[in-house]
KEDRENZA-267781 format. One record per residue: residue number from 0; residue in one letter; chain; x, y negated, z negated of N, C-alpha, C in turn. Coordinates in steps of 0.05 Angstrom, whole numbers. Each point is the difference from the previous one (the first is absolute). Layout:
BEGIN
[r NUM; A; A; [X; Y; Z]; [X; Y; Z]; [X; Y; Z]];
...
//
This chain:
BEGIN
[r 0; X; A; [-109; 457; 63]; [2; 10; -28]; [3; -24; -18]];
[r 1; X; A; [-23; -12; -6]; [0; -26; -14]; [-18; 1; -24]];
[r 2; X; A; [5; -17; -20]; [-19; -4; -22]; [-26; -10; 12]];
[r 3; X; A; [-23; 7; -12]; [-26; -8; 10]; [-2; -30; 4]];
[r 4; X; A; [11; -16; -19]; [-3; -29; 2]; [18; -13; 20]];
[r 5; X; A; [14; 16; 17]; [17; -11; 21]; [-9; 9; 28]];
[r 6; X; A; [-19; 19; 1]; [-7; 12; 26]; [-13; -21; 19]];
[r 7; X; A; [-20; -14; -10]; [-15; -18; 18]; [19; -22; 11]];
[r 8; X; A; [17; -11; -17]; [19; -20; 9]; [19; 11; 21]];
[r 9; X; A; [9; 24; -5]; [20; 12; 19]; [-13; 6; 27]];
[r 10; X; A; [-25; 9; 0]; [-14; 5; 25]; [-1; -26; 16]];
[r 11; X; A; [-6; -22; -13]; [-1; -26; 13]; [27; -9; 11]];
[r 12; X; A; [22; 7; -15]; [26; -8; 9]; [9; 15; 25]];
[r 13; X; A; [-6; 26; 1]; [10; 16; 23]; [-18; 0; 24]];
[r 14; X; A; [-26; -8; -4]; [-19; 2; 22]; [9; -14; 26]];
[r 15; X; A; [12; -24; -1]; [7; -13; 25]; [22; 14; 16]];
[r 16; X; A; [14; 19; -13]; [23; 12; 12]; [-6; 29; 10]];
[r 17; X; A; [-24; 9; -5]; [-6; 28; 8]; [-9; 1; 29]];
[r 18; X; A; [12; 18; 15]; [-7; 3; 28]; [-25; 16; 3]];
[r 19; X; A; [-14; -2; 23]; [-24; 16; 4]; [6; 30; -3]];
[r 20; X; A; [-17; 14; -14]; [4; 28; -5]; [15; 6; -25]];
[r 21; X; A; [10; -20; -14]; [15; 4; -25]; [-18; 12; -21]];
[r 22; X; A; [12; 18; -16]; [-14; 13; -22]; [14; -7; -26]];
[r 23; X; A; [-15; -11; -19]; [10; -7; -27]; [-11; 21; -19]];
[r 24; X; A; [17; 14; -14]; [-7; 19; -20]; [4; -13; -28]];
[r 25; X; A; [-20; 0; -16]; [3; -10; -28]; [-5; 22; -19]];
[r 26; X; A; [16; 1; -21]; [0; 24; -17]; [-11; -4; -28]];
[r 27; X; A; [-15; -22; -5]; [-13; -3; -26]; [-22; 20; -3]];
[r 28; X; A; [-10; 3; -25]; [-23; 18; -4]; [-27; -12; 6]];
[r 29; X; A; [0; -26; 8]; [-25; -12; 9]; [-5; 7; 29]];
[r 30; X; A; [-25; -1; 8]; [-7; 6; 28]; [-17; -22; 12]];
[r 31; X; A; [-25; -3; -11]; [-18; -19; 13]; [11; -28; 2]];
[r 32; X; A; [13; -9; -22]; [9; -28; 0]; [22; -5; 20]];
[r 33; X; A; [22; 15; 0]; [21; -5; 20]; [-11; 3; 29]];
[r 34; X; A; [-17; 20; 5]; [-11; 3; 26]; [-17; -24; 8]];
[r 35; X; A; [-15; -11; -18]; [-15; -25; 6]; [18; -23; 6]];
[r 36; X; A; [23; -2; -15]; [19; -21; 6]; [12; 3; 28]];
[r 37; X; A; [5; 25; 7]; [11; 5; 27]; [-19; -9; 22]];
[r 38; X; A; [-26; 7; -4]; [-20; -8; 20]; [-2; -31; 1]];
[r 39; X; A; [2; -13; -22]; [-3; -29; -1]; [25; -15; 11]];
[r 40; X; A; [24; 11; -5]; [24; -15; 5]; [14; 8; 26]];
[r 41; X; A; [1; 26; 6]; [15; 9; 23]; [-13; -7; 27]];
[r 42; X; A; [16; -7; 20]; [-11; -5; 26]; [-11; 26; 12]];
[r 43; X; A; [-15; -1; 22]; [-10; 25; 13]; [23; 18; 8]];
[r 44; X; A; [-5; 26; 0]; [18; 20; 8]; [25; 2; -19]];
[r 45; X; A; [-4; -9; -24]; [20; 5; -21]; [-16; 15; -23]];
[r 46; X; A; [11; 21; -9]; [-16; 18; -17]; [13; 4; -28]];
[r 47; X; A; [-17; -3; -20]; [9; 5; -28]; [-12; 26; -9]];
[r 48; X; A; [16; 18; -10]; [-9; 26; -10]; [10; 4; -29]];
[r 49; X; A; [-18; 8; -17]; [8; 8; -28]; [13; 28; 2]];
[r 50; X; A; [24; 1; -10]; [16; 25; 2]; [10; 6; -29]];
[r 51; X; A; [-16; 16; -14]; [4; 3; -29]; [15; 26; -6]];
[r 52; X; A; [25; -1; -6]; [15; 24; -6]; [-4; 10; -28]];
[r 53; X; A; [-1; 27; -2]; [4; 12; -26]; [28; 13; 0]];
[r 54; X; A; [8; 12; -22]; [27; 9; -2]; [1; 31; -2]];
[r 55; X; A; [23; 10; 8]; [6; 28; -3]; [-5; 7; -30]];
[r 56; X; A; [-17; 19; -6]; [-7; 6; -28]; [25; 6; -17]];
[r 57; X; A; [21; 11; 12]; [24; 7; -15]; [15; -24; -10]];
[r 58; X; A; [-6; -24; 11]; [15; -24; -7]; [-14; -15; -23]];
[r 59; X; A; [-25; 7; -6]; [-16; -17; -18]; [9; -1; -28]];
[r 60; X; A; [12; 22; -10]; [9; 1; -28]; [27; -12; -4]];
[r 61; X; A; [14; -7; 21]; [27; -11; -2]; [3; -22; 20]];
[r 62; X; A; [-19; -19; -1]; [-1; -21; 21]; [17; -24; -8]];
[r 63; X; A; [19; -7; 18]; [17; -23; -4]; [-4; -18; 24]];
[r 64; X; A; [-10; -24; -4]; [-7; -18; 22]; [23; -16; 11]];
[r 65; X; A; [24; 4; -11]; [23; -15; 10]; [8; 9; 27]];
[r 66; X; A; [11; -18; 16]; [8; 7; 28]; [23; 20; 0]];
[r 67; X; A; [15; 1; -22]; [22; 19; -1]; [-11; 29; -2]];
[r 68; X; A; [-25; 3; -8]; [-11; 27; -3]; [-18; 7; 24]];
[r 69; X; A; [2; -14; 22]; [-16; 6; 24]; [7; 29; 8]];
[r 70; X; A; [-21; 15; 9]; [4; 28; 8]; [-17; 6; 24]];
[r 71; X; A; [10; 17; 17]; [-13; 6; 25]; [-25; 17; -3]];
[r 72; X; A; [-3; 14; -23]; [-23; 17; -3]; [-22; -13; -17]];
[r 73; X; A; [1; -26; -3]; [-19; -13; -18]; [-29; 5; 7]];
[r 74; X; A; [-6; 4; 26]; [-28; 3; 9]; [-6; 29; 9]];
[r 75; X; A; [19; 18; -4]; [-5; 28; 8]; [-24; 11; -14]];
[r 76; X; A; [-17; 14; 15]; [-24; 13; -12]; [-19; -19; -14]];
[r 77; X; A; [1; -25; 8]; [-19; -20; -11]; [-22; -6; 20]];
[r 78; X; A; [-17; -18; -8]; [-21; -10; 18]; [4; -30; 5]];
[r 79; X; A; [-5; -9; 24]; [0; -28; 6]; [-28; -8; 11]];
[r 80; X; A; [-13; -18; -15]; [-27; -8; 7]; [1; -22; 21]];
[r 81; X; A; [-14; 3; 22]; [0; -19; 21]; [-28; -11; 4]];
[r 82; X; A; [-3; -26; -3]; [-27; -13; 4]; [4; -25; 17]];
[r 83; X; A; [-21; -6; 15]; [1; -24; 18]; [-28; -8; 7]];
[r 84; X; A; [-2; -24; 12]; [-25; -10; 11]; [-8; 18; 24]];
[r 85; X; A; [-26; 2; 4]; [-9; 18; 22]; [9; -9; 28]];
[r 86; X; A; [8; -25; 2]; [9; -11; 26]; [29; 4; 6]];
[r 87; X; A; [15; 12; -18]; [28; 5; 4]; [4; 20; 23]];
[r 88; X; A; [19; -6; 17]; [5; 17; 24]; [9; 28; -9]];
[r 89; X; A; [-10; 21; 13]; [8; 28; -8]; [30; 4; 0]];
[r 90; X; A; [14; -13; 18]; [29; 3; 1]; [14; -10; -25]];
[r 91; X; A; [-12; -21; -12]; [11; -10; -25]; [-3; 20; -22]];
[r 92; X; A; [-23; 12; -1]; [-5; 21; -21]; [18; 24; 5]];
[r 93; X; A; [5; 7; 25]; [17; 22; 6]; [29; -6; -9]];
[r 94; X; A; [8; -25; 4]; [27; -8; -9]; [3; 4; -30]];
[r 95; X; A; [-21; -8; -15]; [1; 3; -29]; [1; 30; -8]];
[r 96; X; A; [-16; 16; 14]; [0; 29; -6]; [27; 12; 7]];
[r 97; X; A; [12; -8; 22]; [26; 11; 8]; [21; -7; -21]];
[r 98; X; A; [-1; -25; -10]; [20; -8; -21]; [-4; 17; -25]];
[r 99; X; A; [-24; 5; -8]; [-5; 17; -23]; [11; 28; 4]];
[r 100; X; A; [-3; 11; 24]; [10; 26; 6]; [31; 0; 0]];
[r 101; X; A; [12; -21; 10]; [29; -2; -1]; [11; 0; -28]];
[r 102; X; A; [-16; -11; -18]; [8; 0; -29]; [-6; 26; -13]];
[r 103; X; A; [-10; 20; 15]; [-7; 27; -10]; [-23; -2; -19]];
[r 104; X; A; [-18; -19; 4]; [-24; -2; -15]; [-24; 7; 17]];
[r 105; X; A; [-23; 4; -12]; [-24; 6; 14]; [-17; -26; 3]];
[r 106; X; A; [-5; -9; 25]; [-16; -23; 4]; [-30; 6; -4]];
[r 107; X; A; [-13; -16; -16]; [-28; 3; -6]; [-15; -26; 7]];
[r 108; X; A; [-18; 2; 19]; [-16; -24; 8]; [-24; -3; -19]];
[r 109; X; A; [-4; -24; -9]; [-21; -5; -20]; [-14; -26; 6]];
[r 110; X; A; [-25; -1; -10]; [-15; -25; 1]; [11; -19; -22]];
[r 111; X; A; [3; -26; 7]; [11; -19; -20]; [-14; 0; -27]];
[r 112; X; A; [-27; 2; 1]; [-15; 0; -25]; [6; 25; -17]];
[r 113; X; A; [3; 23; 13]; [6; 24; -14]; [28; -2; -12]];
[r 114; X; A; [19; -10; 15]; [27; -2; -10]; [2; -19; -23]];
[r 115; X; A; [-15; -22; 0]; [0; -19; -22]; [-11; 14; -25]];
[r 116; X; A; [-19; 18; 3]; [-11; 15; -23]; [21; 19; -11]];
[r 117; X; A; [16; 13; 17]; [21; 17; -9]; [22; -16; -15]];
[r 118; X; A; [7; -23; 11]; [21; -16; -13]; [-9; -10; -27]];
[r 119; X; A; [-25; -7; -3]; [-10; -9; -26]; [3; 22; -21]];
[r 120; X; A; [-4; 25; 8]; [1; 22; -19]; [28; 7; -8]];
[r 121; X; A; [18; 2; 19]; [26; 11; -6]; [23; -20; 0]];
[r 122; X; A; [-5; -25; 6]; [21; -20; 0]; [-7; -23; -19]];
[r 123; X; A; [-23; -13; 5]; [-7; -24; -15]; [-8; 8; -29]];
[r 124; X; A; [-16; 20; -3]; [-9; 8; -27]; [23; 7; -19]];
[r 125; X; A; [20; 17; 9]; [22; 6; -18]; [15; -25; -9]];
[r 126; X; A; [3; -19; 18]; [15; -25; -7]; [-16; -16; -21]];
[r 127; X; A; [-26; -3; 5]; [-17; -14; -20]; [-1; 14; -26]];
[r 128; X; A; [-1; 27; 1]; [-1; 15; -25]; [26; -3; -16]];
[r 129; X; A; [22; -1; 14]; [26; -4; -13]; [1; -27; -13]];
[r 130; X; A; [-9; -21; 14]; [0; -27; -11]; [-18; -2; -24]];
[r 131; X; A; [-23; 13; 1]; [-19; 0; -22]; [12; 13; -24]];
[r 132; X; A; [14; 23; 4]; [12; 14; -22]; [22; -17; -13]];
[r 133; X; A; [16; -13; 16]; [21; -18; -11]; [-12; -22; -16]];
[r 134; X; A; [-21; -12; 11]; [-14; -22; -14]; [-12; 9; -26]];
[r 135; X; A; [-13; 23; 0]; [-14; 10; -24]; [20; 7; -22]];
[r 136; X; A; [22; 13; 7]; [20; 8; -20]; [16; -24; -10]];
[r 137; X; A; [9; -16; 18]; [18; -22; -8]; [-14; -22; -15]];
[r 138; X; A; [-27; 0; 1]; [-15; -21; -15]; [-6; 9; -29]];
[r 139; X; A; [7; 25; -6]; [-4; 10; -28]; [22; -11; -18]];
[r 140; X; A; [-7; -3; -26]; [19; -12; -19]; [24; 18; -4]];
[r 141; X; A; [-2; 26; 5]; [22; 18; -4]; [18; 3; 25]];
[r 142; X; A; [-4; -16; 20]; [15; 3; 25]; [30; -2; -4]];
[r 143; X; A; [9; -18; -18]; [28; -4; -4]; [14; 26; -9]];
[r 144; X; A; [-15; 16; -15]; [12; 25; -9]; [-6; 23; 19]];
[r 145; X; A; [-25; 1; 11]; [-7; 23; 17]; [16; 0; 26]];
[r 146; X; A; [9; -23; 10]; [16; 0; 24]; [27; 14; -4]];
[r 147; X; A; [9; 2; -25]; [25; 12; -6]; [-1; 31; 4]];
[r 148; X; A; [-24; 11; -2]; [-3; 29; 3]; [-15; 7; 26]];
[r 149; X; A; [-5; -19; 17]; [-13; 6; 26]; [19; 17; 16]];
[r 150; X; A; [-11; 22; 11]; [17; 19; 15]; [-11; 6; 27]];
[r 151; X; A; [3; 25; 8]; [-6; 9; 27]; [-30; -5; 7]];
[r 152; X; A; [-18; 6; -19]; [-28; -2; 6]; [-7; -29; 6]];
[r 153; X; A; [9; -18; -17]; [-6; -29; 5]; [13; -10; 26]];
[r 154; X; A; [25; 8; 4]; [13; -9; 25]; [-14; 11; 25]];
[r 155; X; A; [-7; 25; -1]; [-12; 13; 24]; [-27; -13; 7]];
[r 156; X; A; [-16; -7; -20]; [-27; -11; 5]; [2; -29; 8]];
[r 157; X; A; [20; -15; -10]; [1; -28; 6]; [19; -7; 23]];
[r 158; X; A; [14; 20; 11]; [18; -5; 22]; [-13; -13; 24]];
[r 159; X; A; [-25; 7; 7]; [-12; -13; 24]; [-1; -30; -1]];
[r 160; X; A; [3; -12; -24]; [0; -29; -3]; [25; -12; 13]];
[r 161; X; A; [20; 17; 5]; [25; -9; 14]; [-4; -3; 30]];
[r 162; X; A; [-22; 11; 11]; [-3; 1; 29]; [-24; -16; 9]];
[r 163; X; A; [-4; -23; -10]; [-22; -17; 8]; [3; -8; 29]];
[r 164; X; A; [-23; -6; 13]; [0; -4; 29]; [5; -30; 8]];
[r 165; X; A; [4; -17; -20]; [3; -28; 6]; [26; -10; -13]];
[r 166; X; A; [10; -23; 10]; [23; -12; -13]; [-6; -25; -16]];
[r 167; X; A; [-22; -13; 6]; [-8; -24; -15]; [-30; 1; -7]];
[r 168; X; A; [-17; 5; 19]; [-29; -1; -4]; [-9; 27; -9]];
[r 169; X; A; [6; 8; -25]; [-6; 26; -10]; [-30; 5; 0]];
[r 170; X; A; [-8; 24; 8]; [-28; 8; -1]; [-15; -2; 26]];
[r 171; X; A; [13; -10; 21]; [-13; -3; 26]; [-10; 26; 11]];
[r 172; X; A; [16; 21; -4]; [-8; 26; 11]; [-27; 9; -11]];
[r 173; X; A; [-4; -4; -26]; [-25; 7; -13]; [-23; -18; 10]];
[r 174; X; A; [6; -26; 3]; [-20; -19; 8]; [-9; 5; 29]];
[r 175; X; A; [19; 6; 18]; [-6; 6; 28]; [-15; 26; 3]];
[r 176; X; A; [2; 17; -20]; [-13; 26; 0]; [-18; 3; -24]];
[r 177; X; A; [-15; -21; -5]; [-14; -3; -26]; [-22; 21; -5]];
[r 178; X; A; [-16; 6; 20]; [-22; 19; -4]; [11; 28; -8]];
[r 179; X; A; [20; 9; 15]; [11; 27; -6]; [14; 0; -27]];
[r 180; X; A; [15; -22; -5]; [15; -2; -25]; [-19; -1; -24]];
[r 181; X; A; [-22; -15; 2]; [-19; -2; -22]; [-13; 28; -5]];
[r 182; X; A; [-6; 14; 22]; [-12; 27; -3]; [19; 19; -14]];
[r 183; X; A; [25; -1; 7]; [19; 18; -13]; [5; -8; -29]];
[r 184; X; A; [0; -26; -6]; [3; -9; -28]; [-24; 9; -17]];
[r 185; X; A; [-24; -1; 12]; [-24; 9; -15]; [3; 30; -6]];
[r 186; X; A; [9; 16; 19]; [4; 29; -4]; [21; 5; -22]];
[r 187; X; A; [21; -15; 1]; [22; 3; -20]; [-9; -8; -28]];
[r 188; X; A; [-14; -22; -2]; [-11; -9; -26]; [-19; 20; -11]];
[r 189; X; A; [-16; 12; 17]; [-19; 21; -10]; [15; 24; -11]];
[r 190; X; A; [21; 8; 13]; [16; 22; -11]; [13; -7; -26]];
[r 191; X; A; [10; -24; -3]; [12; -9; -25]; [-21; 0; -22]];
[r 192; X; A; [-24; -10; 6]; [-21; 0; -20]; [-8; 28; -9]];
[r 193; X; A; [0; 19; 19]; [-6; 28; -7]; [21; 11; -19]];
[r 194; X; A; [26; -6; 6]; [21; 9; -17]; [-3; -12; -28]];
[r 195; X; A; [-6; -26; -1]; [-3; -13; -26]; [-22; 13; -17]];
[r 196; X; A; [-23; 6; 13]; [-22; 12; -14]; [8; 27; -11]];
[r 197; X; A; [14; 16; 17]; [9; 27; -10]; [17; -3; -25]];
[r 198; X; A; [18; -18; 0]; [19; -4; -22]; [-15; -11; -24]];
[r 199; X; A; [-16; -21; 4]; [-14; -13; -22]; [-19; 20; -14]];
[r 200; X; A; [-13; 17; 16]; [-20; 19; -11]; [13; 27; -7]];
[r 201; X; A; [26; 2; 3]; [14; 25; -6]; [-11; 24; 16]];
[r 202; X; A; [-7; -5; 25]; [-11; 20; 17]; [22; 16; 13]];
[r 203; X; A; [9; 20; -14]; [24; 16; 9]; [-5; 14; 26]];
[r 204; X; A; [-23; 12; 3]; [-6; 15; 25]; [-1; -18; 24]];
[r 205; X; A; [-14; -23; -3]; [-2; -19; 22]; [27; -12; 7]];
[r 206; X; A; [16; -6; -20]; [26; -11; 5]; [18; 20; 15]];
[r 207; X; A; [-2; 25; -8]; [16; 21; 13]; [-9; 3; 29]];
//
């Protein structure tokens, strides 16, 4: 459970100490890139699996990431996406699935490329959209005053900016998943342009 910009280094640090048959589960929303690092760095018979947890839906509206708020039902009724290289031993995949079940989540096996596409849509895009909104609003001349009345709407939409996937090299998640991220940004920009046209042309029916 590491920031994206620390995963490759950490795999290299632990590789010499892993016994044959060891299974490394990494929980970032990236798939292809960490799996490629595992193939490149880990010795034979050591397996890296992407193990991407989602959360119990009931926890999403009141989520506190502090360790004091840890709760046993955090993954109840959620999905855990499991992806790996095709050469990973079936027992390693079974171990990952068993862990998901112990957490009372549903294990879902997925192709790494498919999972990267899902991550771009529901994880990377919201964070980039939040950052773009902050940049757009804060660069306006009236920001000094408008920030005084920013409320729930502004906070809710910009909150994803608090959960970036890196600690220093910001943006790596998007760069490592650039094709999918670019596709989702294009779709998002198109929707924004449609909204702008509706408002600029006073198209009440279309806007509704």
